[in-house]
C-alpha positions in Angstrom: 233.0 137.5 57.7 233.8 137.6 54.0 236.0 134.5 53.1 239.6 134.9 52.2 240.2 135.3 48.5 236.8 136.8 47.8 237.1 140.1 45.9 235.1 143.1 46.9 232.5 142.7 44.1 231.5 139.4 45.6 229.1 140.5 48.2 228.2 137.0 49.5 229.4 136.4 53.0 230.3 133.1 54.6 230.3 132.8 58.4 232.0 129.8 59.9 230.6 128.6 63.3 233.4 126.6 64.9 233.0 123.7 67.3 236.6 123.1 68.2 235.9 120.6 70.9 234.6 118.2 68.2 236.7 119.3 65.3 233.8 120.5 63.2 232.5 123.7 61.5 229.1 124.8 60.5 228.6 127.5 57.9 226.1 130.4 57.5 226.0 132.0 54.0 224.1 135.2 53.3 223.7 138.0 50.8 222.8 140.6 53.5 219.2 139.6 53.4 218.6 135.9 53.1 220.7 133.1 54.4 221.3 129.3 54.3 223.1 127.1 56.8 225.2 123.9 56.2 225.6 121.2 58.9 224.4 123.1 62.0 225.4 121.8 65.4 222.8 120.9 68.1 223.1 124.1 70.0 221.3 126.2 67.4 221.3 129.4 69.5 224.7 130.2 68.0 223.1 130.3 64.5 220.1 132.2 65.7 222.3 134.9 67.3 224.0 135.5 63.9 220.7 135.7 62.1 219.4 138.2 64.7 222.6 140.3 64.7 222.7 140.5 60.9 219.0 140.9 60.4 218.8 137.8 58.1 216.0 135.5 57.1 217.0 131.9 57.0 215.4 130.0 54.1 217.3 126.7 53.8 219.1 124.3 56.1 221.4 121.8 54.3 222.9 118.6 55.6 225.8 117.1 53.8 225.1 113.7 55.4 223.5 111.9 58.3 226.3 112.7 60.8 228.2 110.0 62.7 230.1 112.3 65.1 227.5 114.7 66.5 223.8 115.3 66.9 222.5 117.7 64.3 220.6 120.9 65.1 219.3 121.1 61.5 215.8 119.9 62.0 215.2 121.9 65.1 216.7 125.0 63.4 214.4 124.6 60.3 211.3 124.1 62.5 212.1 127.2 64.6 212.8 129.5 61.7 210.4 128.0 59.1 213.3 127.3 56.7 213.3 124.3 54.4 215.3 121.3 55.7 217.2 119.5 53.0 219.2 116.3 52.7 219.7 113.4 50.3 216.4 111.8 49.3 218.0 108.4 49.7 218.6 108.8 53.4 215.9 107.0 55.5 214.7 109.4 58.2 211.7 109.5 60.5 210.7 113.1 59.7 209.5 115.2 56.8 212.3 116.9 54.8 212.9 118.2 51.3 214.8 115.5 49.5 217.8 116.4 47.3 219.4 114.6 44.4 222.6 114.9 42.4 222.6 117.8 39.9 219.8 119.7 41.6 220.1 123.5 41.6 218.4 125.8 44.1 218.1 129.6 44.0 218.2 131.5 47.3 217.4 135.2 47.1 218.6 137.0 44.0 222.3 136.4 44.4 222.8 132.8 45.6 222.5 129.5 43.7 223.4 126.2 45.3 224.3 123.2 43.2 223.9 119.7 44.7 226.8 117.3 44.0 226.7 113.6 45.0 230.1 112.9 46.8 229.8 109.4 48.3 232.7 108.1 50.4 232.2 109.2 54.0 228.7 107.8 53.7 226.9 106.3 50.7 224.5 109.3 50.4 226.9 112.1 51.1 226.3 115.4 49.3 228.4 118.5 48.7 227.1 122.0 47.9 228.7 124.3 45.4 228.0 128.0 46.0 227.4 130.1 42.8 227.0 133.8 42.5 224.0 134.2 40.2 225.1 137.6 39.0 228.6 136.5 37.9 227.8 132.8 37.3 231.0 131.9 39.1 231.4 128.9 41.4 232.8 130.6 44.5 233.1 127.8 47.0 232.1 124.2 47.9 230.8 123.0 51.3 232.2 119.5 51.2 231.1 118.1 54.6 233.1 114.9 55.1 234.3 114.5 51.5 237.3 116.6 50.4 239.0 118.0 53.6 242.1 120.1 54.1 244.9 117.8 53.1 242.7 114.7 53.6 239.3 113.2 53.2 236.6 112.0 55.5 237.2 108.5 56.8 235.2 105.7 55.1 235.0 103.1 57.9 232.2 104.5 60.1 229.5 102.4 58.5 231.2 99.1 59.1 234.2 97.1 57.9 232.1 95.4 55.2 231.6 98.8 53.5 235.0 100.4 54.1 236.9 99.5 50.9 233.9 100.4 48.7 233.4 103.7 50.4 237.2 104.5 50.2 237.1 104.0 46.4 234.0 106.2 46.2 235.7 108.9 48.2 238.6 108.9 45.7 236.2 109.5 42.9 234.2 112.1 44.7 237.2 114.2 45.5 238.2 114.2 41.9 234.8 115.1 40.8 234.9 118.3 43.0 238.3 119.0 41.5 236.9 118.9 38.0 233.8 120.8 38.7 235.4 123.8 40.4 238.1 126.4 39.5 241.4 126.5 41.4 240.4 129.6 43.3 237.1 128.1 44.6 237.2 128.1 48.4 236.9 124.8 50.3 234.7 124.7 53.4 234.6 121.2 55.0 232.6 120.3 58.0 235.2 117.9 59.4 238.9 118.0 59.7 239.8 120.4 62.6 240.6 117.6 65.0 237.5 115.5 64.3 237.9 111.7 64.3 235.7 111.8 61.1 238.8 113.0 59.3 241.1 110.2 57.9 244.2 112.3 58.9 244.7 115.8 60.4 245.9 119.0 58.9 247.0 122.3 60.5 245.5 124.3 57.6 242.9 127.0 58.6 241.7 127.5 55.0 242.2 126.1 51.5 241.1 126.2 47.9 240.6 123.6 45.2 243.9 124.6 43.7 245.8 124.2 46.9 244.3 120.7 47.5 245.1 119.8 43.9 248.8 120.2 44.6 248.9 118.8 48.1 246.0 116.4 49.0 246.9 112.7 48.6 243.4 111.9 47.2 244.1 114.2 44.3 247.8 113.2 43.8 247.6 109.4 44.0 245.8 106.8 41.9 242.8 105.0 43.5 244.7 101.9 44.7 247.5 103.8 46.3 245.1 106.3 47.9 242.9 103.5 49.3 245.9 101.4 50.6 247.5 104.4 52.4 244.2 105.6 53.7 243.2 102.3 55.3 246.7 101.8 56.7 246.5 105.1 58.6 243.0 104.7 60.2 242.9 104.5 63.9 240.0 104.0 66.4 237.1 106.3 66.5 235.1 107.3 69.6 232.6 104.7 70.9 229.7 107.2 71.1 229.7 107.5 67.3 227.6 104.3 67.1 224.7 106.3 68.6 224.8 109.4 66.4 223.4 108.2 63.1 220.3 106.7 64.7 219.7 109.9 66.7 220.0 112.0 63.6 217.8 109.8 61.6 215.1 110.0 64.3 215.0 113.8 64.1 216.6 115.4 67.2 214.7 118.2 68.9 216.3 121.4 70.2 218.1 120.5 73.5 217.1 121.8 76.9 220.0 123.8 78.2 218.4 125.1 81.4 220.4 124.6 84.5 220.0 121.2 86.2 218.5 120.9 89.7 221.0 121.1 92.6 222.5 117.9 93.9 223.0 117.4 97.6 226.0 115.7 99.1 223.8 112.8 100.1 222.5 112.3 96.6 226.0 112.5 95.1 227.2 109.8 97.5 224.2 107.6 96.7 224.8 107.9 93.0 228.5 107.2 93.3 227.7 104.1 95.3 225.2 103.0 92.7 227.8 103.1 90.0 226.4 106.3 88.3 228.7 109.0 86.8 229.7 111.9 88.9 231.9 114.1 86.7 234.2 116.8 88.1 234.8 119.5 85.5 237.7 121.2 87.3 241.3 121.1 86.0 243.4 118.1 86.8 245.6 119.9 89.5 242.5 120.8 91.5 241.0 117.4 91.1 244.2 115.6 92.2 244.4 117.7 95.3 240.9 116.8 96.5 237.7 115.4 95.0 234.5 113.6 95.8 235.5 109.9 96.4 234.5 107.9 93.3 234.1 110.9 91.0 235.7 111.1 87.6 237.8 114.0 86.3 236.9 115.3 82.8 238.2 118.8 82.9 236.7 121.5 80.6 240.3 122.5 79.7 240.8 119.5 77.4 238.8 117.3 74.9 236.0 117.0 77.4 233.1 115.7 75.3 235.1 113.4 73.1 236.9 111.6 76.0 233.8 111.5 78.2 231.6 110.2 75.3 234.3 107.6 74.4 234.2 106.1 77.9 230.7 106.8 79.1 228.2 104.0 79.8 225.5 105.1 77.5 222.2 105.9 79.3 223.8 106.1 82.7 222.6 109.0 84.9 225.2 111.7 85.2 225.9 114.5 87.7 228.1 117.5 86.8 230.3 119.2 89.4 231.8 122.6 88.6 233.3 125.5 90.4 230.9 128.0 88.8 227.5 127.7 87.2 228.9 128.7 83.8 231.2 125.7 83.9 228.2 123.4 84.3 226.5 125.2 81.5 229.5 124.8 79.2 229.6 121.1 79.9 225.9 120.8 79.2 226.3 122.5 75.8 229.2 120.2 74.9 227.3 117.0 76.0 224.1 117.7 74.1 226.2 117.9 70.9 226.9 114.1 71.3 223.4 113.2 72.5 223.9 113.3 76.3 220.9 115.6 76.9 220.1 116.1 80.6 222.3 115.7 83.7 220.1 114.4 86.5 221.6 117.1 88.7 224.6 119.4 89.2 226.5 121.2 92.0 228.8 124.1 92.1 231.6 125.1 94.5 234.1 122.5 95.6 234.6 119.2 97.3 233.7 120.7 100.7 230.2 121.5 99.4 229.8 118.3 97.3 230.7 115.5 99.7 229.7 114.4 103.1 233.0 112.4 103.3 236.7 113.5 103.5 237.9 114.4 100.0 240.0 111.8 98.1 243.3 112.7 96.5 246.1 111.3 94.5 249.6 112.4 93.6 250.8 114.4 90.7 254.4 114.4 89.4 256.5 115.2 86.3 258.7 112.9 84.3 261.8 113.9 86.3 260.2 112.7 89.5 259.1 109.5 87.7 262.8 108.8 86.7 263.9 109.3 90.3 261.2 107.0 91.6 262.1 104.2 89.1 265.7 104.4 90.5 264.3 103.9 94.1 261.6 101.2 93.7 259.6 99.4 91.0 256.4 101.0 89.9 254.1 100.3 86.9 254.5 103.0 84.2 251.1 103.1 82.5 250.9 104.9 79.1 247.3 105.7 78.2 248.0 107.2 74.8 246.7 105.6 71.6 248.6 102.6 70.2 250.0 104.6 67.3 251.3 107.2 69.7 252.9 104.5 71.9 254.6 102.8 69.0 256.0 106.1 67.7 257.9 106.5 71.0 257.4 105.3 74.6 259.2 104.9 77.9 261.1 101.6 78.1 259.1 99.0 80.1 255.9 101.0 80.0 252.5 99.2 79.8 250.2 100.6 77.0 246.5 100.7 77.8 244.9 103.4 75.6 242.4 105.5 77.5 239.4 104.4 75.5 240.3 100.7 76.3 241.3 101.3 79.9 238.2 100.0 81.6 238.5 96.6 79.8 242.2 96.3 80.2 243.9 93.7 82.5 246.4 95.9 84.3 249.3 94.7 86.5 249.1 95.1 90.2 251.1 97.6 92.1 251.5 101.4 92.1 250.5 103.0 88.8 252.3 106.0 87.4 250.1 107.2 84.6 251.1 109.4 81.7 249.8 110.5 78.3 251.0 113.2 75.9 250.4 116.3 78.0 248.6 115.3 81.2 244.8 115.5 80.4 244.2 111.9 79.5 246.4 110.7 82.4 244.2 112.6 84.9 241.1 111.0 83.4 242.7 107.6 83.7 243.9 108.2 87.2 240.4 109.3 88.3 238.9 106.1 86.9 241.5 103.9 88.4 241.5 105.7 91.8 237.7 105.3 91.9 238.3 101.6 91.4 240.6 101.5 94.4 244.0 101.5 92.6 247.1 103.4 94.0 247.8 106.0 91.3 250.0 109.0 90.5 249.2 111.2 87.5 252.2 112.5 85.5 251.3 116.0 84.6 254.0 116.7 82.0 254.5 116.7 78.3 255.9 113.5 76.9 258.5 115.4 75.0 260.2 116.0 78.4 260.6 112.3 79.2 264.0 111.6 77.6 265.5 114.8 79.0 264.3 113.8 82.4 266.5 110.7 82.3 263.9 108.1 81.0 264.8 105.8 78.2 262.4 106.3 75.3 262.2 103.6 72.6 259.8 103.0 69.6 257.9 100.0 68.2 255.7 97.6 70.0 255.8 96.9 73.7 
């Protein structure tokens, strides 16, 4: 794919490789013969397929930073292809790499030149890479990682509160450095910002240029103090599994094993549930509510599967995957290795009848109209599992807020729990966790925008 805005004489091609479940993009750049890759995800077979399809030789693998939100495939990709593996020389890692420094320039083939630009802010050693056409001398694009994003920047608080203010101020300067280095028509290719919690805020933009960001991005419109104040005021929580990512990436992750797990028997599934291990049902929430293995948890593949599971998962706990079809298990494996959960101990396909030696468990589902009717009939606890900022923007009067990622440590009131979120996915996850703990639950499978029209009083502010 040739990027938008590139005129026909510019023969360099940029191929985005999207990972929408984590809100990230990797990039493969080539001249028809040689290629380099920026920030590859763990499942490197997607990159290898492009190289094979296009008949390309991979010569360089660049990392913009030691990632905090996913496990890199960069080292494994470099070792498999013989490409050079490059990242900031100041990053302390446990493997051999080619160290980079600010101002360095690398030639790739006879068309490509990559300029290394220090852009601290998301991390202290963050680098961006400017793509130049060696024939025209033009700066065509920048791969900005977690620095300048579409309408935002990478968040500066992942390395600890003690570093946040300093990193935010560095981020402001880094974004402005990219603005000064590049022409307005230079294309912007960030790694984060497509739903990733590594982004300070979210944008709906699918593409951008330096010129577009110059006129719209707060980091380029506001002075340093204003930018830092507004940025820090808007930061929310980030997934708990992030704390494991940098150490895994610094150790040098190998290519993951994506072969299908061994088959779990009903007896093993029951034993592992009883031992407090994780049995994860990948089906959609309607199917799960209607019947599931007692004690299993519902993380459907039709939502933010890896992010929510990783946020709640007891790190290192054995996990079994249950899917209707083998490809569903394989999809879940692929998503999990990206966040460092490498091998399920087992898996099973089919349905509850094949998975359990007990009667299936079930719980109710309803919409907001039914919730309104029930509240007129009897008292129930309305449990809102959205994030605190979502709750404060508008919630059902009298609802209890326990954000999903804090649910397992929350002190909830007794009684029947009617659980809702924004659209139903997180409510089903919460209902499965609470049902497994013995609570009486109903999952509201409805969009929160329907609540007021269903006769529920919606208010804003704190509880």
